[in-house]
N, C-alpha and C positions, 0 to 999 in steps of 0.2 A: 662447341665445334661449329664453325661457320661453313655454310654451304653456298655454292654458286649455282646459278641456273645453267644447265648444260644444253647445248644445241643438239638436235638429233642428227644422225647421219643423213647426207643428201647424195643421191645418185641421180644424174640426168645424163641421158644419152645425147649424141649430136642432134640438134634441132629441137630438143625437148625443153620445155619451160614456157611459161606465159609469154606471149608476144604482145608488144605495145608499140603503137605509132607515137614517136616522140615529136612534139610540136615544133622542135628546132630542126627536124628533118632526120630521118633514119628510123630503122626498125630495131627495137630492143627485144632481145630474148633473155628473159630473167632466169639466171642460173641458180642464184641463191639470194633470198630476200633477208632483210634485217630481222624479220620475225623468225625465219628459219635458222638464223645464225645467232639468236639471242642478242641481237644488236651489234655483234662484232664487226660485221661488214655487209656490204651489198655488192653483188657480182652480176654483171649483165654483159651480153654480146651486143654490139651495136654495128649494124650493117648500113652503110651510107653510100651516096653517089657522089661523084666528083663535083667540086664546087661548094659543097656544104661548108659553111663557116659558122663558128660560134662567136658570140660577142665576147669582148674582154670581161672576164669574171674571176671570182674566187669562190672557194667553198670554205666558209669560215670555220666549220666544225669538223671537216673531214679531209683526209689526204685522198688524192685521186691518182691512181695508177692505171695507165693504159698500156696494154701489151698489143702490138700491131699483129693481127693474125694474117691479114692479106691486104695488098694495096700500099698506100703511102699517105702520110699527112705532113703538113707543115705546121709545126708546134711553136707557139710563141709563149715562152715562160719568162716572166719578169723582164720582158722587153727584148729578149734574145730569141731569134728564130732558128729552128733546127728541122731539117728534113729527117723524117723517121719512117723507114720502110718496114715491111713484114720481118718479124723477128726482133724488132727494136722495142724499147719500152720508154715511157715518159712517166715521171712522177712529179706531180704538182702538190707540194705540201699545203696543208690548210692555210688559208690567208694569202697565198702567193698568186698574183695576177696571171692568167693564162688564157689562151684561146687556141683553136686549131682550125685549119682549113684542109678539106679532104682533096687530095690531088688525083686520085684514080677512082673510077667507077668500081663498085664491088668491094670498096675498103671495109674491112671488118676489124673491130678492136674488141678486146676483152677489157671491160672497165671495172675496176675494183675501188670502192669507197670504203675507207676505214676510219672510224666505225661507220656503221650503216645509217647514220643519222640523216643523210641526204635523201633517203627513200621517199619521204613525204613530198619533197620537191618533184621528184621524177613521177610519182603517182599523179600529182596535180597537173603535170606538164605533158601528159601522155594519155592515150586511151587504148583499151584492149583492141586487138586485131583478131579477126577470125582467120581461119586457115586459107580463105580464098583471097584475102586482101593483103597488100603489102605496102601501102602508102597512104598519105593523107595530106592535109593542108599544112604548110609551114605557117606558124602563127607565134611570132615572138612576143606579142602582147600576153598571150596565155602563159608563155615562159616567165615573163616578168611578174605576172600576177601570181603564179604558183610560188615563185621565190618570196614575194611579199607575204603571202598567206602562210606558207609552210616552212620558210627558212631553207637552209641547205645550199643556197647560192646567193651571191651578191653580184648584180650586173654592174660593171664599172663603166662600160662604154661600147661603142660599136666595134666590130671586128677590126683588129689592128693591121689588116693585110690590104695591099693596094687593090683597087678595083680592076677586074680583067677587062 
């Protein structure tokens, strides 16, 4: 008989979970890590300010689903732009080029990577926050370096959005 590794039950209340400053801008609150889900997925909430943009990139080994909890983003998926407001969802399958721009302060998204293989990238591209702090320095060189060292992301180019 073959057995599989089972993930434990996870319960986190609003605001609970390790908080990390992501060097691309934004505060991540980790809701379920790859270790906690036996590698099945990584789930985190990302709170961002207006104007944050991501470079054009892919996740070669995971699908990225973002559910917009509050605010609005402009999502570029495979060259097509879409405004997505609270209650909307975006899905960028593995290998599909995408980027987004935050259109409103206080935008919050719930980000799901399936499987959880991109976690090493996010660990290397962020640092823990204590409860008193909520920001840090945006450093795309560290983002690039984490992708090079840990996989999980491939940067294809600059943000595909016009400069304001």
